[in-house]
PyMOL Python script that loads the backbone (N, CA, C, O; Angstrom):
from pymol import cmd

cmd.read_pdbstr("""\
ATOM      1  N   VAL A   1       0.829  -1.191   0.000  1.00  0.00           N
ATOM      2  CA  VAL A   1       0.000   0.000   0.000  1.00  0.00           C
ATOM      3  C   VAL A   1       0.872   1.252   0.000  1.00  0.00           C
ATOM      4  O   VAL A   1       0.616   2.193  -0.750  1.00  0.00           O
ATOM      5  N   LEU A   2       1.897   1.259   0.839  1.00  0.00           N
ATOM      6  CA  LEU A   2       2.772   2.427   0.898  1.00  0.00           C
ATOM      7  C   LEU A   2       3.493   2.652  -0.428  1.00  0.00           C
ATOM      8  O   LEU A   2       3.682   3.794  -0.848  1.00  0.00           O
ATOM      9  N   ASP A   3       3.892   1.574  -1.079  1.00  0.00           N
ATOM     10  CA  ASP A   3       4.556   1.705  -2.371  1.00  0.00           C
ATOM     11  C   ASP A   3       3.592   2.268  -3.416  1.00  0.00           C
ATOM     12  O   ASP A   3       3.979   3.111  -4.225  1.00  0.00           O
ATOM     13  N   ARG A   4       2.365   1.817  -3.402  1.00  0.00           N
ATOM     14  CA  ARG A   4       1.370   2.343  -4.342  1.00  0.00           C
ATOM     15  C   ARG A   4       1.110   3.823  -4.084  1.00  0.00           C
ATOM     16  O   ARG A   4       0.989   4.604  -5.028  1.00  0.00           O
ATOM     17  N   LEU A   5       1.023   4.214  -2.816  1.00  0.00           N
ATOM     18  CA  LEU A   5       0.828   5.630  -2.493  1.00  0.00           C
ATOM     19  C   LEU A   5       2.015   6.465  -2.948  1.00  0.00           C
ATOM     20  O   LEU A   5       1.851   7.573  -3.459  1.00  0.00           O
ATOM     21  N   ARG A   6       3.208   5.923  -2.757  1.00  0.00           N
ATOM     22  CA  ARG A   6       4.414   6.644  -3.153  1.00  0.00           C
ATOM     23  C   ARG A   6       4.448   6.884  -4.660  1.00  0.00           C
ATOM     24  O   ARG A   6       4.977   7.896  -5.119  1.00  0.00           O
ATOM     25  N   HIS A   7       3.888   5.961  -5.422  1.00  0.00           N
ATOM     26  CA  HIS A   7       3.897   6.088  -6.872  1.00  0.00           C
ATOM     27  C   HIS A   7       2.643   6.759  -7.426  1.00  0.00           C
ATOM     28  O   HIS A   7       2.388   6.672  -8.627  1.00  0.00           O
ATOM     29  N   GLY A   8       1.859   7.423  -6.589  1.00  0.00           N
ATOM     30  CA  GLY A   8       0.760   8.253  -7.089  1.00  0.00           C
ATOM     31  C   GLY A   8      -0.612   7.622  -7.111  1.00  0.00           C
ATOM     32  O   GLY A   8      -1.487   8.113  -7.824  1.00  0.00           O
ATOM     33  N   ALA A   9      -0.842   6.554  -6.363  1.00  0.00           N
ATOM     34  CA  ALA A   9      -2.147   5.899  -6.383  1.00  0.00           C
ATOM     35  C   ALA A   9      -3.208   6.650  -5.583  1.00  0.00           C
ATOM     36  O   ALA A   9      -4.376   6.263  -5.596  1.00  0.00           O
ATOM     37  N   LEU A  10      -2.825   7.700  -4.899  1.00  0.00           N
ATOM     38  CA  LEU A  10      -3.770   8.479  -4.103  1.00  0.00           C
ATOM     39  C   LEU A  10      -4.725   9.225  -5.040  1.00  0.00           C
ATOM     40  O   LEU A  10      -4.292   9.943  -5.941  1.00  0.00           O
ATOM     41  N   ARG A  11      -6.022   9.044  -4.813  1.00  0.00           N
ATOM     42  CA  ARG A  11      -7.040   9.678  -5.659  1.00  0.00           C
ATOM     43  C   ARG A  11      -7.729  10.795  -4.900  1.00  0.00           C
ATOM     44  O   ARG A  11      -7.637  10.876  -3.675  1.00  0.00           O
ATOM     45  N   ASP A  12      -8.405  11.640  -5.619  1.00  0.00           N
ATOM     46  CA  ASP A  12      -9.127  12.744  -4.993  1.00  0.00           C
ATOM     47  C   ASP A  12     -10.253  12.213  -4.096  1.00  0.00           C
ATOM     48  O   ASP A  12     -10.567  12.833  -3.080  1.00  0.00           O
ATOM     49  N   GLU A  13     -10.859  11.088  -4.452  1.00  0.00           N
ATOM     50  CA  GLU A  13     -11.908  10.492  -3.608  1.00  0.00           C
ATOM     51  C   GLU A  13     -11.345  10.095  -2.248  1.00  0.00           C
ATOM     52  O   GLU A  13     -12.032  10.219  -1.234  1.00  0.00           O
ATOM     53  N   ASP A  14     -10.107   9.621  -2.219  1.00  0.00           N
ATOM     54  CA  ASP A  14      -9.458   9.264  -0.960  1.00  0.00           C
ATOM     55  C   ASP A  14      -9.262  10.497  -0.083  1.00  0.00           C
ATOM     56  O   ASP A  14      -9.475  10.459   1.129  1.00  0.00           O
ATOM     57  N   ARG A  15      -8.853  11.583  -0.719  1.00  0.00           N
ATOM     58  CA  ARG A  15      -8.639  12.837   0.011  1.00  0.00           C
ATOM     59  C   ARG A  15      -9.949  13.353   0.597  1.00  0.00           C
ATOM     60  O   ARG A  15      -9.978  13.795   1.746  1.00  0.00           O
ATOM     61  N   VAL A  16     -11.016  13.304  -0.165  1.00  0.00           N
ATOM     62  CA  VAL A  16     -12.325  13.771   0.311  1.00  0.00           C
ATOM     63  C   VAL A  16     -12.823  12.880   1.446  1.00  0.00           C
ATOM     64  O   VAL A  16     -13.379  13.378   2.425  1.00  0.00           O
ATOM     65  N   ARG A  17     -12.628  11.565   1.322  1.00  0.00           N
ATOM     66  CA  ARG A  17     -13.065  10.635   2.371  1.00  0.00           C
ATOM     67  C   ARG A  17     -12.275  10.876   3.665  1.00  0.00           C
ATOM     68  O   ARG A  17     -12.843  10.813   4.756  1.00  0.00           O
ATOM     69  N   ALA A  18     -10.982  11.149   3.548  1.00  0.00           N
ATOM     70  CA  ALA A  18     -10.172  11.439   4.738  1.00  0.00           C
ATOM     71  C   ALA A  18     -10.613  12.742   5.390  1.00  0.00           C
ATOM     72  O   ALA A  18     -10.677  12.833   6.616  1.00  0.00           O
ATOM     73  N   ALA A  19     -10.915  13.745   4.586  1.00  0.00           N
ATOM     74  CA  ALA A  19     -11.375  15.027   5.135  1.00  0.00           C
ATOM     75  C   ALA A  19     -12.710  14.851   5.857  1.00  0.00           C
ATOM     76  O   ALA A  19     -12.935  15.465   6.900  1.00  0.00           O
ATOM     77  N   ALA A  20     -13.588  14.025   5.313  1.00  0.00           N
ATOM     78  CA  ALA A  20     -14.877  13.770   5.971  1.00  0.00           C
ATOM     79  C   ALA A  20     -14.677  13.045   7.303  1.00  0.00           C
ATOM     80  O   ALA A  20     -15.367  13.337   8.279  1.00  0.00           O
ATOM     81  N   ALA A  21     -13.743  12.112   7.342  1.00  0.00           N
ATOM     82  CA  ALA A  21     -13.460  11.403   8.597  1.00  0.00           C
ATOM     83  C   ALA A  21     -12.888  12.354   9.639  1.00  0.00           C
ATOM     84  O   ALA A  21     -13.232  12.257  10.816  1.00  0.00           O
ATOM     85  N   LEU A  22     -12.022  13.270   9.225  1.00  0.00           N
ATOM     86  CA  LEU A  22     -11.494  14.263  10.158  1.00  0.00           C
ATOM     87  C   LEU A  22     -12.591  15.185  10.668  1.00  0.00           C
ATOM     88  O   LEU A  22     -12.602  15.553  11.843  1.00  0.00           O
ATOM     89  N   ALA A  23     -13.510  15.557   9.791  1.00  0.00           N
ATOM     90  CA  ALA A  23     -14.610  16.429  10.203  1.00  0.00           C
ATOM     91  C   ALA A  23     -15.522  15.721  11.198  1.00  0.00           C
ATOM     92  O   ALA A  23     -15.987  16.341  12.154  1.00  0.00           O
ATOM     93  N   ARG A  24     -15.783  14.434  10.989  1.00  0.00           N
ATOM     94  CA  ARG A  24     -16.610  13.673  11.940  1.00  0.00           C
ATOM     95  C   ARG A  24     -15.918  13.570  13.295  1.00  0.00           C
ATOM     96  O   ARG A  24     -16.562  13.682  14.338  1.00  0.00           O
ATOM     97  N   ALA A  25     -14.598  13.356  13.274  1.00  0.00           N
ATOM     98  CA  ALA A  25     -13.851  13.257  14.532  1.00  0.00           C
ATOM     99  C   ALA A  25     -13.849  14.590  15.267  1.00  0.00           C
ATOM    100  O   ALA A  25     -13.959  14.629  16.492  1.00  0.00           O
ATOM    101  N   ALA A  26     -13.727  15.673  14.525  1.00  0.00           N
ATOM    102  CA  ALA A  26     -13.725  16.994  15.148  1.00  0.00           C
ATOM    103  C   ALA A  26     -15.097  17.347  15.694  1.00  0.00           C
ATOM    104  O   ALA A  26     -15.202  18.051  16.699  1.00  0.00           O
ATOM    105  N   ALA A  27     -16.149  16.866  15.043  1.00  0.00           N
ATOM    106  CA  ALA A  27     -17.504  17.157  15.500  1.00  0.00           C
ATOM    107  C   ALA A  27     -17.794  16.492  16.842  1.00  0.00           C
ATOM    108  O   ALA A  27     -18.655  16.954  17.592  1.00  0.00           O
ATOM    109  N   GLY A  28     -17.088  15.423  17.144  1.00  0.00           N
ATOM    110  CA  GLY A  28     -17.299  14.722  18.399  1.00  0.00           C
ATOM    111  C   GLY A  28     -16.425  15.220  19.526  1.00  0.00           C
ATOM    112  O   GLY A  28     -16.330  14.570  20.567  1.00  0.00           O
ATOM    113  N   ALA A  29     -15.790  16.351  19.344  1.00  0.00           N
ATOM    114  CA  ALA A  29     -14.922  16.890  20.391  1.00  0.00           C
ATOM    115  C   ALA A  29     -15.741  17.192  21.643  1.00  0.00           C
ATOM    116  O   ALA A  29     -16.876  17.660  21.560  1.00  0.00           O
ATOM    117  N   PHE A  30     -15.160  16.922  22.778  1.00  0.00           N
ATOM    118  CA  PHE A  30     -15.871  17.110  24.040  1.00  0.00           C
ATOM    119  C   PHE A  30     -15.590  18.452  24.701  1.00  0.00           C
ATOM    120  O   PHE A  30     -16.247  18.802  25.681  1.00  0.00           O
ATOM    121  N   ASP A  31     -14.642  19.197  24.191  1.00  0.00           N
ATOM    122  CA  ASP A  31     -14.312  20.483  24.788  1.00  0.00           C
ATOM    123  C   ASP A  31     -15.297  21.533  24.293  1.00  0.00           C
ATOM    124  O   ASP A  31     -15.278  21.884  23.114  1.00  0.00           O
ATOM    125  N   PRO A  32     -16.163  22.044  25.176  1.00  0.00           N
ATOM    126  CA  PRO A  32     -17.172  23.015  24.726  1.00  0.00           C
ATOM    127  C   PRO A  32     -16.561  24.299  24.185  1.00  0.00           C
ATOM    128  O   PRO A  32     -17.135  24.924  23.293  1.00  0.00           O
ATOM    129  N   ARG A  33     -15.410  24.703  24.706  1.00  0.00           N
ATOM    130  CA  ARG A  33     -14.777  25.923  24.195  1.00  0.00           C
ATOM    131  C   ARG A  33     -14.331  25.745  22.752  1.00  0.00           C
ATOM    132  O   ARG A  33     -14.502  26.645  21.929  1.00  0.00           O
ATOM    133  N   ALA A  34     -13.761  24.591  22.446  1.00  0.00           N
ATOM    134  CA  ALA A  34     -13.308  24.327  21.080  1.00  0.00           C
ATOM    135  C   ALA A  34     -14.495  24.274  20.123  1.00  0.00           C
ATOM    136  O   ALA A  34     -14.421  24.796  19.011  1.00  0.00           O
ATOM    137  N   ARG A  35     -15.583  23.650  20.550  1.00  0.00           N
ATOM    138  CA  ARG A  35     -16.775  23.600  19.693  1.00  0.00           C
ATOM    139  C   ARG A  35     -17.323  24.992  19.455  1.00  0.00           C
ATOM    140  O   ARG A  35     -17.761  25.296  18.345  1.00  0.00           O
ATOM    141  N   LEU A  36     -17.310  25.846  20.470  1.00  0.00           N
ATOM    142  CA  LEU A  36     -17.816  27.203  20.326  1.00  0.00           C
ATOM    143  C   LEU A  36     -16.962  28.012  19.350  1.00  0.00           C
ATOM    144  O   LEU A  36     -17.494  28.746  18.516  1.00  0.00           O
ATOM    145  N   VAL A  37     -15.650  27.878  19.452  1.00  0.00           N
ATOM    146  CA  VAL A  37     -14.754  28.594  18.541  1.00  0.00           C
ATOM    147  C   VAL A  37     -14.968  28.106  17.114  1.00  0.00           C
ATOM    148  O   VAL A  37     -15.037  28.914  16.189  1.00  0.00           O
ATOM    149  N   ASP A  38     -15.073  26.792  16.925  1.00  0.00           N
ATOM    150  CA  ASP A  38     -15.307  26.251  15.586  1.00  0.00           C
ATOM    151  C   ASP A  38     -16.640  26.738  15.024  1.00  0.00           C
ATOM    152  O   ASP A  38     -16.733  27.074  13.843  1.00  0.00           O
ATOM    153  N   LEU A  39     -17.657  26.775  15.858  1.00  0.00           N
ATOM    154  CA  LEU A  39     -18.963  27.260  15.420  1.00  0.00           C
ATOM    155  C   LEU A  39     -18.889  28.730  15.046  1.00  0.00           C
ATOM    156  O   LEU A  39     -19.458  29.144  14.037  1.00  0.00           O
ATOM    157  N   TRP A  40     -18.201  29.511  15.841  1.00  0.00           N
ATOM    158  CA  TRP A  40     -18.087  30.943  15.589  1.00  0.00           C
ATOM    159  C   TRP A  40     -17.319  31.213  14.290  1.00  0.00           C
ATOM    160  O   TRP A  40     -17.691  32.096  13.517  1.00  0.00           O
ATOM    161  N   ARG A  41     -16.257  30.455  14.059  1.00  0.00           N
ATOM    162  CA  ARG A  41     -15.461  30.637  12.844  1.00  0.00           C
ATOM    163  C   ARG A  41     -16.196  30.151  11.603  1.00  0.00           C
ATOM    164  O   ARG A  41     -16.065  30.740  10.530  1.00  0.00           O
ATOM    165  N   GLY A  42     -16.956  29.095  11.743  1.00  0.00           N
ATOM    166  CA  GLY A  42     -17.662  28.539  10.605  1.00  0.00           C
ATOM    167  C   GLY A  42     -16.773  27.817   9.618  1.00  0.00           C
ATOM    168  O   GLY A  42     -17.144  27.638   8.458  1.00  0.00           O
ATOM    169  N   GLU A  43     -15.604  27.401  10.066  1.00  0.00           N
ATOM    170  CA  GLU A  43     -14.671  26.704   9.193  1.00  0.00           C
ATOM    171  C   GLU A  43     -13.976  25.607   9.971  1.00  0.00           C
ATOM    172  O   GLU A  43     -13.858  25.689  11.194  1.00  0.00           O
ATOM    173  N   PRO A  44     -13.512  24.574   9.271  1.00  0.00           N
ATOM    174  CA  PRO A  44     -12.771  23.528   9.973  1.00  0.00           C
ATOM    175  C   PRO A  44     -11.432  24.072  10.463  1.00  0.00           C
ATOM    176  O   PRO A  44     -10.918  25.028   9.882  1.00  0.00           O
ATOM    177  N   PRO A  45     -10.855  23.492  11.511  1.00  0.00           N
ATOM    178  CA  PRO A  45      -9.599  23.992  12.065  1.00  0.00           C
ATOM    179  C   PRO A  45      -8.380  23.655  11.210  1.00  0.00           C
ATOM    180  O   PRO A  45      -7.254  23.968  11.598  1.00  0.00           O
ATOM    181  N   TYR A  46      -8.579  23.036  10.076  1.00  0.00           N
ATOM    182  CA  TYR A  46      -7.474  22.651   9.202  1.00  0.00           C
ATOM    183  C   TYR A  46      -7.847  22.983   7.760  1.00  0.00           C
ATOM    184  O   TYR A  46      -9.023  23.116   7.422  1.00  0.00           O
ATOM    185  N   ALA A  47      -6.855  23.110   6.943  1.00  0.00           N
ATOM    186  CA  ALA A  47      -7.080  23.331   5.519  1.00  0.00           C
ATOM    187  C   ALA A  47      -6.843  22.013   4.794  1.00  0.00           C
ATOM    188  O   ALA A  47      -5.838  21.344   5.036  1.00  0.00           O
ATOM    189  N   MET A  48      -7.748  21.641   3.919  1.00  0.00           N
ATOM    190  CA  MET A  48      -7.604  20.396   3.182  1.00  0.00           C
ATOM    191  C   MET A  48      -6.574  20.610   2.065  1.00  0.00           C
ATOM    192  O   MET A  48      -6.770  21.457   1.194  1.00  0.00           O
ATOM    193  N   PRO A  49      -5.477  19.842   2.092  1.00  0.00           N
ATOM    194  CA  PRO A  49      -4.446  20.032   1.070  1.00  0.00           C
ATOM    195  C   PRO A  49      -4.936  19.572  -0.306  1.00  0.00           C
ATOM    196  O   PRO A  49      -5.839  18.742  -0.417  1.00  0.00           O
ATOM    197  N   ALA A  50      -4.333  20.117  -1.323  1.00  0.00           N
ATOM    198  CA  ALA A  50      -4.654  19.716  -2.692  1.00  0.00           C
ATOM    199  C   ALA A  50      -4.113  18.316  -2.952  1.00  0.00           C
ATOM    200  O   ALA A  50      -3.174  17.875  -2.288  1.00  0.00           O
ATOM    201  N   ILE A  51      -4.700  17.623  -3.910  1.00  0.00           N
ATOM    202  CA  ILE A  51      -4.287  16.254  -4.218  1.00  0.00           C
ATOM    203  C   ILE A  51      -2.828  16.212  -4.678  1.00  0.00           C
ATOM    204  O   ILE A  51      -2.113  15.259  -4.369  1.00  0.00           O
ATOM    205  N   ASP A  52      -2.383  17.228  -5.408  1.00  0.00           N
ATOM    206  CA  ASP A  52      -0.982  17.256  -5.854  1.00  0.00           C
ATOM    207  C   ASP A  52      -0.026  17.406  -4.677  1.00  0.00           C
ATOM    208  O   ASP A  52       1.062  16.831  -4.689  1.00  0.00           O
ATOM    209  N   GLU A  53      -0.416  18.167  -3.668  1.00  0.00           N
ATOM    210  CA  GLU A  53       0.421  18.311  -2.474  1.00  0.00           C
ATOM    211  C   GLU A  53       0.528  16.993  -1.730  1.00  0.00           C
ATOM    212  O   GLU A  53       1.599  16.649  -1.231  1.00  0.00           O
ATOM    213  N   LEU A  54      -0.578  16.244  -1.648  1.00  0.00           N
ATOM    214  CA  LEU A  54      -0.550  14.948  -0.970  1.00  0.00           C
ATOM    215  C   LEU A  54       0.315  13.950  -1.729  1.00  0.00           C
ATOM    216  O   LEU A  54       1.063  13.184  -1.121  1.00  0.00           O
ATOM    217  N   ARG A  55       0.215  13.958  -3.043  1.00  0.00           N
ATOM    218  CA  ARG A  55       1.043  13.049  -3.839  1.00  0.00           C
ATOM    219  C   ARG A  55       2.525  13.390  -3.704  1.00  0.00           C
ATOM    220  O   ARG A  55       3.362  12.491  -3.625  1.00  0.00           O
ATOM    221  N   THR A  56       2.850  14.662  -3.678  1.00  0.00           N
ATOM    222  CA  THR A  56       4.239  15.079  -3.497  1.00  0.00           C
ATOM    223  C   THR A  56       4.758  14.655  -2.130  1.00  0.00           C
ATOM    224  O   THR A  56       5.886  14.177  -2.009  1.00  0.00           O
ATOM    225  N   PHE A  57       3.929  14.831  -1.095  1.00  0.00           N
ATOM    226  CA  PHE A  57       4.309  14.410   0.249  1.00  0.00           C
ATOM    227  C   PHE A  57       4.537  12.898   0.301  1.00  0.00           C
ATOM    228  O   PHE A  57       5.532  12.443   0.864  1.00  0.00           O
ATOM    229  N   ALA A  58       3.620  12.116  -0.283  1.00  0.00           N
ATOM    230  CA  ALA A  58       3.750  10.661  -0.263  1.00  0.00           C
ATOM    231  C   ALA A  58       5.010  10.215  -1.003  1.00  0.00           C
ATOM    232  O   ALA A  58       5.711   9.315  -0.541  1.00  0.00           O
ATOM    233  N   ALA A  59       5.304  10.836  -2.148  1.00  0.00           N
ATOM    234  CA  ALA A  59       6.493  10.458  -2.915  1.00  0.00           C
ATOM    235  C   ALA A  59       7.769  10.763  -2.145  1.00  0.00           C
ATOM    236  O   ALA A  59       8.741  10.013  -2.231  1.00  0.00           O
ATOM    237  N   ALA A  60       7.770  11.856  -1.396  1.00  0.00           N
ATOM    238  CA  ALA A  60       8.973  12.241  -0.656  1.00  0.00           C
ATOM    239  C   ALA A  60       9.106  11.508   0.671  1.00  0.00           C
ATOM    240  O   ALA A  60      10.224  11.283   1.133  1.00  0.00           O
ATOM    241  N   SER A  61       8.005  11.134   1.290  1.00  0.00           N
ATOM    242  CA  SER A  61       8.046  10.601   2.658  1.00  0.00           C
ATOM    243  C   SER A  61       7.989   9.088   2.749  1.00  0.00           C
ATOM    244  O   SER A  61       8.459   8.526   3.739  1.00  0.00           O
ATOM    245  N   LEU A  62       7.441   8.417   1.775  1.00  0.00           N
ATOM    246  CA  LEU A  62       7.235   6.972   1.872  1.00  0.00           C
ATOM    247  C   LEU A  62       8.303   6.196   1.104  1.00  0.00           C
ATOM    248  O   LEU A  62       7.986   5.269   0.358  1.00  0.00           O
ATOM    249  N   ARG A  63       9.550   6.572   1.284  1.00  0.00           N
ATOM    250  CA  ARG A  63      10.653   5.875   0.633  1.00  0.00           C
ATOM    251  C   ARG A  63      11.063   4.682   1.480  1.00  0.00           C
ATOM    252  O   ARG A  63      10.989   4.732   2.708  1.00  0.00           O
ATOM    253  N   ASP A  64      11.494   3.616   0.831  1.00  0.00           N
ATOM    254  CA  ASP A  64      11.858   2.388   1.534  1.00  0.00           C
ATOM    255  C   ASP A  64      12.915   2.603   2.604  1.00  0.00           C
ATOM    256  O   ASP A  64      12.814   2.031   3.689  1.00  0.00           O
ATOM    257  N   GLN A  65      13.919   3.409   2.324  1.00  0.00           N
ATOM    258  CA  GLN A  65      14.999   3.591   3.279  1.00  0.00           C
ATOM    259  C   GLN A  65      14.564   4.397   4.503  1.00  0.00           C
ATOM    260  O   GLN A  65      15.275   4.417   5.507  1.00  0.00           O
ATOM    261  N   ASP A  66      13.417   5.057   4.436  1.00  0.00           N
ATOM    262  CA  ASP A  66      12.924   5.851   5.564  1.00  0.00           C
ATOM    263  C   ASP A  66      11.896   5.109   6.416  1.00  0.00           C
ATOM    264  O   ASP A  66      11.498   5.607   7.469  1.00  0.00           O
ATOM    265  N   LEU A  67      11.465   3.943   5.982  1.00  0.00           N
ATOM    266  CA  LEU A  67      10.419   3.211   6.689  1.00  0.00           C
ATOM    267  C   LEU A  67      11.026   2.205   7.659  1.00  0.00           C
ATOM    268  O   LEU A  67      12.051   1.583   7.381  1.00  0.00           O
ATOM    269  N   ILE A  68      10.372   2.067   8.789  1.00  0.00           N
ATOM    270  CA  ILE A  68      10.762   1.074   9.783  1.00  0.00           C
ATOM    271  C   ILE A  68       9.572   0.159   9.984  1.00  0.00           C
ATOM    272  O   ILE A  68       8.478   0.621  10.309  1.00  0.00           O
ATOM    273  N   ILE A  69       9.774  -1.129   9.793  1.00  0.00           N
ATOM    274  CA  ILE A  69       8.700  -2.101   9.938  1.00  0.00           C
ATOM    275  C   ILE A  69       8.941  -2.878  11.226  1.00  0.00           C
ATOM    276  O   ILE A  69      10.021  -3.428  11.445  1.00  0.00           O
ATOM    277  N   VAL A  70       7.931  -2.912  12.060  1.00  0.00           N
ATOM    278  CA  VAL A  70       8.017  -3.605  13.338  1.00  0.00           C
ATOM    279  C   VAL A  70       7.056  -4.785  13.305  1.00  0.00           C
ATOM    280  O   VAL A  70       5.868  -4.622  13.029  1.00  0.00           O
ATOM    281  N   ALA A  71       7.575  -5.964  13.585  1.00  0.00           N
ATOM    282  CA  ALA A  71       6.754  -7.169  13.628  1.00  0.00           C
ATOM    283  C   ALA A  71       6.448  -7.497  15.087  1.00  0.00           C
ATOM    284  O   ALA A  71       7.366  -7.706  15.881  1.00  0.00           O
ATOM    285  N   ALA A  72       5.192  -7.542  15.437  1.00  0.00           N
ATOM    286  CA  ALA A  72       4.787  -7.882  16.804  1.00  0.00           C
ATOM    287  C   ALA A  72       4.522  -9.379  16.869  1.00  0.00           C
ATOM    288  O   ALA A  72       3.765  -9.932  16.071  1.00  0.00           O
ATOM    289  N   ARG A  73       5.153 -10.006  17.823  1.00  0.00           N
ATOM    290  CA  ARG A  73       4.982 -11.448  17.996  1.00  0.00           C
ATOM    291  C   ARG A  73       4.528 -11.715  19.419  1.00  0.00           C
ATOM    292  O   ARG A  73       4.923 -11.001  20.341  1.00  0.00           O
ATOM    293  N   PRO A  74       3.697 -12.743  19.612  1.00  0.00           N
ATOM    294  CA  PRO A  74       3.275 -13.069  20.974  1.00  0.00           C
ATOM    295  C   PRO A  74       4.457 -13.589  21.789  1.00  0.00           C
ATOM    296  O   PRO A  74       5.424 -14.113  21.235  1.00  0.00           O
ATOM    297  N   ALA A  75       4.370 -13.440  23.091  1.00  0.00           N
ATOM    298  CA  ALA A  75       5.437 -13.903  23.983  1.00  0.00           C
ATOM    299  C   ALA A  75       5.571 -15.411  23.886  1.00  0.00           C
ATOM    300  O   ALA A  75       4.584 -16.140  23.774  1.00  0.00           O
ATOM    301  N   ARG A  76       6.808 -15.857  23.931  1.00  0.00           N
ATOM    302  CA  ARG A  76       7.051 -17.307  23.882  1.00  0.00           C
ATOM    303  C   ARG A  76       6.928 -17.874  25.286  1.00  0.00           C
ATOM    304  O   ARG A  76       7.343 -17.236  26.253  1.00  0.00           O
ATOM    305  N   PRO A  77       6.365 -19.063  25.403  1.00  0.00           N
ATOM    306  CA  PRO A  77       6.268 -19.670  26.737  1.00  0.00           C
ATOM    307  C   PRO A  77       7.652 -20.064  27.247  1.00  0.00           C
ATOM    308  O   PRO A  77       8.520 -20.485  26.483  1.00  0.00           O
ATOM    309  N   THR A  78       7.829 -19.919  28.541  1.00  0.00           N
ATOM    310  CA  THR A  78       9.078 -20.296  29.169  1.00  0.00           C
ATOM    311  C   THR A  78       9.136 -21.821  29.258  1.00  0.00           C
ATOM    312  O   THR A  78       8.164 -22.440  29.692  1.00  0.00           O
ATOM    313  N   PRO A  79      10.252 -22.445  28.857  1.00  0.00           N
ATOM    314  CA  PRO A  79      10.350 -23.910  28.937  1.00  0.00           C
ATOM    315  C   PRO A  79      10.183 -24.397  30.378  1.00  0.00           C
ATOM    316  O   PRO A  79      10.738 -23.811  31.307  1.00  0.00           O
ATOM    317  N   GLY A  80       9.424 -25.460  30.550  1.00  0.00           N
ATOM    318  CA  GLY A  80       9.215 -26.033  31.879  1.00  0.00           C
ATOM    319  C   GLY A  80       8.050 -25.419  32.635  1.00  0.00           C
ATOM    320  O   GLY A  80       7.671 -25.938  33.685  1.00  0.00           O
ATOM    321  N   ARG A  81       7.475 -24.345  32.145  1.00  0.00           N
ATOM    322  CA  ARG A  81       6.332 -23.702  32.823  1.00  0.00           C
ATOM    323  C   ARG A  81       5.103 -23.873  31.967  1.00  0.00           C
ATOM    324  O   ARG A  81       5.202 -23.965  30.744  1.00  0.00           O
ATOM    325  N   ARG A  82       3.982 -23.914  32.576  1.00  0.00           N
ATOM    326  CA  ARG A  82       2.714 -24.030  31.851  1.00  0.00           C
ATOM    327  C   ARG A  82       1.951 -22.780  31.910  1.00  0.00           C
ATOM    328  O   ARG A  82       0.856 -22.699  31.353  1.00  0.00           O
TER     329      ARG A  82
END
""", "prot")
cmd.dss("prot")
cmd.show_as("cartoon", "prot")
cmd.util.cbc("prot")
cmd.orient("prot")
């Protein structure tokens, strides 16, 4: 998936879906002061980047030499113990 994103597989529909998910998360904020400020401003607290900016970011940031992959494994049982 990361390799596909790095090579430009990110679509505008993906960007819109991510922005909608961020808006839903922000709407559920529990801080009444933050909700009041957002209501007063009438705008989301972030600017949605253009699709070309996201593709440029993915191409620059998702390089193989910059990624660290961590494999989580369950604990091994100690010999002689149940």
